[in-house]
LORO-882888 format. One record per atom (N, C-alpha, C): atom name; x, y, z; residue number from 1; residue in three letters. Coordinates in nm, 2 decimals. Atoms other than C-alpha are relative to their C-alpha. Layout:
BEGIN
<'CA', <X, Y, Z>, NUM, 'ALA'>
...
% end
This chain:
BEGIN
<'N', <0.09, -0.01, 0.12>, 1, 'UNK'>
<'CA', <1.15, -0.60, 3.36>, 1, 'UNK'>
<'C', <0.09, -0.10, -0.12>, 1, 'UNK'>
<'N', <-0.05, 0.10, 0.12>, 2, 'UNK'>
<'CA', <1.20, -0.89, 3.09>, 2, 'UNK'>
<'C', <-0.10, 0.04, -0.14>, 2, 'UNK'>
<'N', <0.08, -0.05, 0.15>, 3, 'UNK'>
<'CA', <1.12, -0.84, 2.69>, 3, 'UNK'>
<'C', <-0.07, -0.13, -0.03>, 3, 'UNK'>
<'N', <0.07, 0.13, 0.03>, 4, 'UNK'>
<'CA', <0.87, -1.03, 2.57>, 4, 'UNK'>
<'C', <-0.03, 0.00, -0.17>, 4, 'UNK'>
<'N', <0.00, -0.04, 0.17>, 5, 'UNK'>
<'CA', <0.87, -0.92, 2.20>, 5, 'UNK'>
<'C', <0.08, 0.12, -0.05>, 5, 'UNK'>
<'N', <-0.05, -0.14, 0.06>, 6, 'UNK'>
<'CA', <1.00, -0.71, 1.93>, 6, 'UNK'>
<'C', <-0.07, 0.04, -0.11>, 6, 'UNK'>
<'N', <0.04, -0.03, 0.15>, 7, 'UNK'>
<'CA', <0.86, -0.51, 1.66>, 7, 'UNK'>
<'C', <0.04, 0.10, -0.10>, 7, 'UNK'>
<'N', <-0.12, -0.06, 0.11>, 8, 'UNK'>
<'CA', <1.03, -0.41, 1.34>, 8, 'UNK'>
<'C', <-0.12, 0.04, -0.08>, 8, 'UNK'>
<'N', <0.05, -0.09, 0.12>, 9, 'UNK'>
<'CA', <0.88, -0.13, 1.10>, 9, 'UNK'>
<'C', <0.10, -0.05, -0.11>, 9, 'UNK'>
<'N', <-0.11, 0.08, 0.12>, 10, 'UNK'>
<'CA', <1.04, -0.33, 0.79>, 10, 'UNK'>
<'C', <-0.05, 0.10, -0.12>, 10, 'UNK'>
<'N', <0.04, -0.07, 0.11>, 11, 'UNK'>
<'CA', <0.87, -0.08, 0.54>, 11, 'UNK'>
<'C', <0.09, 0.13, 0.03>, 11, 'UNK'>
<'N', <-0.08, -0.08, 0.03>, 12, 'UNK'>
<'CA', <1.17, 0.10, 0.37>, 12, 'UNK'>
<'C', <0.14, 0.03, 0.12>, 12, 'UNK'>
<'N', <-0.11, -0.01, -0.12>, 13, 'UNK'>
<'CA', <1.38, 0.08, 0.71>, 13, 'UNK'>
<'C', <0.13, -0.14, 0.00>, 13, 'UNK'>
<'N', <-0.09, 0.07, 0.00>, 14, 'UNK'>
<'CA', <1.51, -0.26, 0.72>, 14, 'UNK'>
<'C', <0.02, -0.11, -0.13>, 14, 'UNK'>
<'N', <0.06, 0.06, 0.17>, 15, 'UNK'>
<'CA', <1.39, -0.41, 0.36>, 15, 'UNK'>
<'C', <-0.06, 0.10, -0.07>, 15, 'UNK'>
<'N', <0.06, -0.06, 0.10>, 16, 'UNK'>
<'CA', <1.30, -0.23, 0.06>, 16, 'UNK'>
<'C', <-0.11, -0.06, -0.07>, 16, 'UNK'>
<'N', <0.14, 0.07, 0.03>, 17, 'UNK'>
<'CA', <0.95, -0.31, -0.01>, 17, 'UNK'>
<'C', <-0.10, 0.06, -0.10>, 17, 'UNK'>
<'N', <0.07, -0.09, 0.11>, 18, 'UNK'>
<'CA', <0.86, -0.06, -0.28>, 18, 'UNK'>
<'C', <-0.05, -0.09, -0.10>, 18, 'UNK'>
<'N', <0.01, 0.10, 0.14>, 19, 'UNK'>
<'CA', <0.87, -0.33, -0.55>, 19, 'UNK'>
<'C', <-0.14, -0.07, 0.05>, 19, 'UNK'>
<'N', <0.12, 0.08, -0.06>, 20, 'UNK'>
<'CA', <0.60, -0.53, -0.35>, 20, 'UNK'>
<'C', <-0.11, 0.07, 0.01>, 20, 'UNK'>
<'N', <0.06, -0.07, -0.03>, 21, 'UNK'>
<'CA', <0.40, -0.25, -0.24>, 21, 'UNK'>
<'C', <-0.06, 0.06, -0.12>, 21, 'UNK'>
<'N', <0.08, 0.00, 0.12>, 22, 'UNK'>
<'CA', <0.36, -0.15, -0.61>, 22, 'UNK'>
<'C', <-0.08, -0.07, -0.05>, 22, 'UNK'>
<'N', <0.05, 0.14, 0.06>, 23, 'UNK'>
<'CA', <0.29, -0.48, -0.72>, 23, 'UNK'>
<'C', <-0.13, -0.03, 0.05>, 23, 'UNK'>
<'N', <0.12, 0.01, -0.09>, 24, 'UNK'>
<'CA', <0.02, -0.51, -0.46>, 24, 'UNK'>
<'C', <-0.11, 0.11, -0.01>, 24, 'UNK'>
<'N', <0.11, -0.09, 0.02>, 25, 'UNK'>
<'CA', <-0.16, -0.18, -0.55>, 25, 'UNK'>
<'C', <-0.03, -0.01, -0.15>, 25, 'UNK'>
<'N', <0.04, 0.06, 0.16>, 26, 'UNK'>
<'CA', <-0.13, -0.28, -0.95>, 26, 'UNK'>
<'C', <-0.08, -0.08, 0.00>, 26, 'UNK'>
<'N', <0.10, 0.09, 0.01>, 27, 'UNK'>
<'CA', <-0.28, -0.58, -0.86>, 27, 'UNK'>
<'C', <-0.16, 0.06, 0.03>, 27, 'UNK'>
<'N', <0.10, -0.03, -0.07>, 28, 'UNK'>
<'CA', <-0.55, -0.41, -0.67>, 28, 'UNK'>
<'C', <-0.11, 0.07, -0.12>, 28, 'UNK'>
<'N', <0.04, -0.09, 0.15>, 29, 'UNK'>
<'CA', <-0.62, -0.17, -1.00>, 29, 'UNK'>
<'C', <-0.06, -0.09, -0.04>, 29, 'UNK'>
<'N', <0.03, 0.09, 0.10>, 30, 'UNK'>
<'CA', <-0.62, -0.44, -1.22>, 30, 'UNK'>
<'C', <-0.13, -0.09, 0.05>, 30, 'UNK'>
<'N', <0.07, 0.08, -0.04>, 31, 'UNK'>
<'CA', <-0.86, -0.64, -0.99>, 31, 'UNK'>
<'C', <-0.15, 0.07, -0.01>, 31, 'UNK'>
<'N', <0.12, -0.09, 0.00>, 32, 'UNK'>
<'CA', <-1.12, -0.34, -0.97>, 32, 'UNK'>
<'C', <-0.03, 0.04, -0.13>, 32, 'UNK'>
<'N', <0.02, -0.08, 0.16>, 33, 'UNK'>
<'CA', <-1.08, -0.27, -1.36>, 33, 'UNK'>
<'C', <0.01, 0.13, 0.02>, 33, 'UNK'>
<'N', <-0.02, -0.13, -0.01>, 34, 'UNK'>
<'CA', <-0.93, 0.05, -1.25>, 34, 'UNK'>
<'C', <0.12, 0.06, -0.09>, 34, 'UNK'>
<'N', <-0.15, -0.06, 0.06>, 35, 'UNK'>
<'CA', <-0.65, 0.27, -1.44>, 35, 'UNK'>
<'C', <0.07, -0.01, 0.11>, 35, 'UNK'>
<'N', <-0.08, -0.01, -0.08>, 36, 'UNK'>
<'CA', <-0.35, 0.23, -1.30>, 36, 'UNK'>
<'C', <0.08, 0.15, 0.03>, 36, 'UNK'>
<'N', <-0.12, -0.13, -0.01>, 37, 'UNK'>
<'CA', <-0.17, 0.54, -1.14>, 37, 'UNK'>
<'C', <0.14, 0.00, -0.02>, 37, 'UNK'>
<'N', <-0.16, 0.01, 0.01>, 38, 'UNK'>
<'CA', <0.18, 0.62, -1.21>, 38, 'UNK'>
<'C', <0.07, -0.05, 0.12>, 38, 'UNK'>
<'N', <-0.11, 0.07, -0.12>, 39, 'UNK'>
<'CA', <0.43, 0.41, -1.01>, 39, 'UNK'>
<'C', <0.03, 0.10, 0.09>, 39, 'UNK'>
<'N', <-0.05, -0.06, -0.10>, 40, 'UNK'>
<'CA', <0.55, 0.72, -0.86>, 40, 'UNK'>
<'C', <-0.10, 0.05, 0.07>, 40, 'UNK'>
<'N', <0.13, -0.02, -0.09>, 41, 'UNK'>
<'CA', <0.22, 0.84, -0.71>, 41, 'UNK'>
<'C', <-0.02, -0.12, 0.13>, 41, 'UNK'>
<'N', <0.01, 0.11, -0.14>, 42, 'UNK'>
<'CA', <0.21, 0.50, -0.51>, 42, 'UNK'>
<'C', <0.12, -0.01, 0.07>, 42, 'UNK'>
<'N', <-0.11, 0.01, -0.10>, 43, 'UNK'>
<'CA', <0.56, 0.53, -0.40>, 43, 'UNK'>
<'C', <-0.01, 0.17, 0.08>, 43, 'UNK'>
<'N', <0.04, -0.17, -0.10>, 44, 'UNK'>
<'CA', <0.49, 0.92, -0.28>, 44, 'UNK'>
<'C', <-0.07, -0.02, 0.10>, 44, 'UNK'>
<'N', <0.09, 0.01, -0.13>, 45, 'UNK'>
<'CA', <0.20, 0.78, -0.06>, 45, 'UNK'>
<'C', <0.03, -0.14, 0.06>, 45, 'UNK'>
<'N', <-0.07, 0.13, -0.10>, 46, 'UNK'>
<'CA', <0.40, 0.48, 0.11>, 46, 'UNK'>
<'C', <-0.01, 0.09, 0.12>, 46, 'UNK'>
<'N', <-0.01, -0.04, -0.10>, 47, 'UNK'>
<'CA', <0.34, 0.52, 0.45>, 47, 'UNK'>
<'C', <-0.14, 0.08, 0.06>, 47, 'UNK'>
<'N', <0.15, -0.04, -0.05>, 48, 'UNK'>
<'CA', <0.00, 0.67, 0.45>, 48, 'UNK'>
<'C', <-0.11, -0.11, 0.03>, 48, 'UNK'>
<'N', <0.04, 0.11, -0.04>, 49, 'UNK'>
<'CA', <-0.26, 0.45, 0.59>, 49, 'UNK'>
<'C', <-0.09, -0.08, -0.14>, 49, 'UNK'>
<'N', <0.06, 0.06, 0.13>, 50, 'UNK'>
<'CA', <-0.41, 0.20, 0.31>, 50, 'UNK'>
<'C', <-0.11, 0.08, -0.07>, 50, 'UNK'>
<'N', <0.15, -0.04, 0.05>, 51, 'UNK'>
<'CA', <-0.76, 0.34, 0.28>, 51, 'UNK'>
<'C', <0.02, 0.13, -0.04>, 51, 'UNK'>
<'N', <-0.01, -0.11, 0.05>, 52, 'UNK'>
<'CA', <-0.65, 0.68, 0.25>, 52, 'UNK'>
<'C', <0.09, 0.01, -0.10>, 52, 'UNK'>
<'N', <-0.10, 0.02, 0.12>, 53, 'UNK'>
<'CA', <-0.37, 0.59, -0.01>, 53, 'UNK'>
<'C', <-0.10, -0.03, -0.09>, 53, 'UNK'>
<'N', <0.09, 0.05, 0.10>, 54, 'UNK'>
<'CA', <-0.64, 0.44, -0.22>, 54, 'UNK'>
<'C', <-0.10, 0.12, -0.01>, 54, 'UNK'>
<'N', <0.08, -0.12, 0.06>, 55, 'UNK'>
<'CA', <-0.87, 0.76, -0.19>, 55, 'UNK'>
<'C', <0.06, 0.09, -0.06>, 55, 'UNK'>
<'N', <-0.08, -0.09, 0.08>, 56, 'UNK'>
<'CA', <-0.59, 0.95, -0.29>, 56, 'UNK'>
<'C', <0.01, -0.01, -0.16>, 56, 'UNK'>
<'N', <-0.06, 0.03, 0.11>, 57, 'UNK'>
<'CA', <-0.56, 0.79, -0.61>, 57, 'UNK'>
<'C', <-0.09, -0.04, -0.11>, 57, 'UNK'>
<'N', <0.11, 0.07, 0.03>, 58, 'UNK'>
<'CA', <-0.92, 0.66, -0.69>, 58, 'UNK'>
<'C', <-0.12, 0.05, 0.06>, 58, 'UNK'>
<'N', <0.12, -0.02, -0.08>, 59, 'UNK'>
<'CA', <-1.28, 0.74, -0.64>, 59, 'UNK'>
<'C', <-0.08, -0.11, 0.03>, 59, 'UNK'>
<'N', <0.07, 0.11, -0.02>, 60, 'UNK'>
<'CA', <-1.35, 0.41, -0.60>, 60, 'UNK'>
<'C', <0.01, -0.04, 0.17>, 60, 'UNK'>
<'N', <0.04, 0.01, -0.19>, 61, 'UNK'>
<'CA', <-1.48, 0.27, -0.22>, 61, 'UNK'>
<'C', <0.16, -0.07, 0.02>, 61, 'UNK'>
<'N', <-0.14, 0.03, -0.05>, 62, 'UNK'>
<'CA', <-1.12, 0.25, -0.05>, 62, 'UNK'>
<'C', <-0.02, -0.12, 0.11>, 62, 'UNK'>
<'N', <0.00, 0.11, -0.05>, 63, 'UNK'>
<'CA', <-1.26, -0.02, 0.17>, 63, 'UNK'>
<'C', <0.00, -0.16, -0.06>, 63, 'UNK'>
<'N', <0.00, 0.12, 0.12>, 64, 'UNK'>
<'CA', <-1.32, -0.26, -0.11>, 64, 'UNK'>
<'C', <0.14, -0.02, -0.05>, 64, 'UNK'>
<'N', <-0.12, 0.01, 0.06>, 65, 'UNK'>
<'CA', <-0.99, -0.16, -0.24>, 65, 'UNK'>
<'C', <0.11, -0.05, 0.07>, 65, 'UNK'>
<'N', <-0.11, 0.10, -0.07>, 66, 'UNK'>
<'CA', <-0.81, -0.28, 0.07>, 66, 'UNK'>
<'C', <-0.03, -0.12, 0.04>, 66, 'UNK'>
<'N', <0.02, 0.15, -0.01>, 67, 'UNK'>
<'CA', <-0.98, -0.59, 0.08>, 67, 'UNK'>
<'C', <0.05, -0.05, -0.11>, 67, 'UNK'>
<'N', <-0.03, 0.03, 0.12>, 68, 'UNK'>
<'CA', <-0.89, -0.65, -0.25>, 68, 'UNK'>
<'C', <0.20, 0.00, -0.01>, 68, 'UNK'>
<'N', <-0.17, -0.02, -0.02>, 69, 'UNK'>
<'CA', <-0.53, -0.53, -0.17>, 69, 'UNK'>
<'C', <0.05, -0.11, 0.06>, 69, 'UNK'>
% end
């Protein structure tokens, strides 16, 4: 059996993407004119499916939020 590819889960494994994730979430909240949640709320939700993560922090449509993200 030959290996055809390798997949890496980079988030908090090989690199620390926390700042980039927080910046992207803040961008989404700003673009949608929504109040930003605390940075820690975003960090605590890292690893949750994006639409669920958005729904945890706002009542705004999570599908639209994911599109803007």
